[in-house]
C-alpha positions as CSV (number, residue, x, y, z in Angstrom):
1,M,0.0,0.1,-0.1
2,G,2.1,3.0,-1.3
3,T,1.4,6.2,-2.7
4,K,-0.6,5.8,-6.0
5,I,-0.1,8.6,-8.6
6,R,-1.9,8.2,-11.8
7,P,-1.7,10.6,-15.0
8,I,-5.2,12.1,-15.9
9,S,-5.2,9.9,-19.1
10,D,-5.3,6.9,-17.1
11,L,-8.4,8.4,-15.1
12,R,-10.1,9.1,-18.7
13,R,-9.3,5.6,-20.2
14,K,-9.3,3.4,-16.9
15,T,-11.8,5.3,-14.6
16,S,-12.8,1.9,-13.3
17,D,-9.7,0.7,-12.5
18,V,-8.5,3.9,-10.6
19,I,-12.0,3.8,-8.7
20,G,-11.1,0.2,-8.0
21,A,-7.9,0.9,-6.5
22,V,-9.3,3.4,-4.1
23,R,-11.8,1.2,-3.0
24,D,-9.9,-2.0,-2.7
25,G,-6.7,-0.3,-1.5
26,G,-7.9,2.3,0.7
27,D,-5.6,4.5,-0.5
28,A,-5.8,7.9,-1.9
29,V,-5.0,8.1,-5.8
30,Y,-3.0,11.3,-6.8
31,I,-4.3,12.7,-10.2
32,T,-1.5,14.5,-12.3
33,Q,-1.8,16.6,-15.4
34,Y,1.6,17.5,-17.2
35,G,3.4,16.2,-14.3
36,R,1.6,18.1,-11.6
37,P,-1.0,17.0,-8.8
38,V,-4.5,18.5,-9.8
39,A,-6.6,15.9,-7.9
40,V,-6.8,13.4,-4.9
41,I,-9.3,10.6,-5.6
42,V,-10.2,8.8,-1.8
43,D,-12.6,6.5,-0.6
44,Y,-16.2,7.9,0.3
45,E,-15.8,6.7,4.1
46,Q,-12.5,8.5,4.1
47,Y,-13.8,11.7,2.8
48,E,-16.4,11.5,5.2
49,R,-13.9,11.3,8.3
50,L,-11.6,14.1,6.8
51,I,-14.9,16.4,6.4
52,A,-15.9,15.6,9.9
53,Q,-12.4,16.3,11.2
54,L,-12.5,19.9,9.2
55,E,-15.7,20.9,10.7
56,S,-14.6,19.9,14.3
57,G,-11.4,21.9,13.6
58,S,-13.1,24.7,12.3
59,E,-15.5,25.0,15.3
60,A,-12.6,25.1,17.6
61,A,-10.8,27.6,15.4
62,A,-13.9,29.9,15.4
63,A,-13.8,29.7,19.4
64,R,-10.3,31.3,19.4
65,P,-10.0,35.0,18.8
66,P,-8.6,35.9,15.2
67,H,-5.1,36.5,15.0
68,P,-4.6,40.0,13.8
69,A,-2.5,40.7,10.7
70,P,0.8,42.4,11.3
71,A,0.8,46.1,10.2
72,G,1.7,46.5,6.6
73,R,1.9,43.1,5.6
74,H,-0.8,41.5,3.7
75,P,-0.2,37.9,3.0
76,T,-1.3,36.4,-0.2
77,V,-1.0,32.9,0.9
78,A,-3.2,31.5,3.5
79,N,-1.1,28.4,4.0
80,P,2.5,28.8,5.6
81,A,5.4,27.4,3.6
82,S,6.1,24.5,5.9
83,S,2.8,23.0,4.8
84,L,4.6,22.3,1.7
85,N,6.6,19.8,3.7
86,N,3.9,17.3,3.4
87,W,4.5,17.1,-0.4
88,K,8.0,16.1,0.4
89,D,6.9,12.6,1.5
90,L,5.3,12.0,-1.8
91,I,8.6,12.1,-3.8
92,P,10.2,9.1,-3.8
93,E,14.0,8.4,-3.1
94,G,16.5,9.3,-6.1
95,C,14.4,12.4,-7.4
96,G,16.9,15.2,-8.0
97,G,15.5,18.1,-9.5
98,D,15.2,17.2,-13.4
99,A,11.5,17.6,-14.0
100,L,11.0,15.4,-16.6
101,A,13.4,12.7,-15.5
102,D,11.6,12.7,-12.2
103,T,8.0,12.6,-13.8
104,E,9.3,9.6,-15.6
105,A,10.6,7.8,-12.4
106,L,7.1,8.7,-10.5
107,Y,5.2,6.5,-13.4
108,D,7.9,3.7,-13.5
109,D,6.8,3.0,-9.6
110,V,3.3,2.9,-10.5
């Protein structure tokens, strides 16, 4: 049960296979277009759990007072740069910066 990354062309041509992989394996399937992630397909029960977690987290966040923005600064991105660290876990060992070679290596593992 590893990370499953599939190009959008697989989703178009083999939709039932992709859905079956999600249902049977329980893992999320990351859909890419031009080598970049554009969607994630998850099992319905997992989706419901995620929504429940988000809703319970947003209720807790609503109970806290909002943080005032620092004077003179208006951030354009709501998520901190540290949130990108989660994406690092999806990159297999050996990927080193060559976008085409790295993308091919990702699909070789699928």
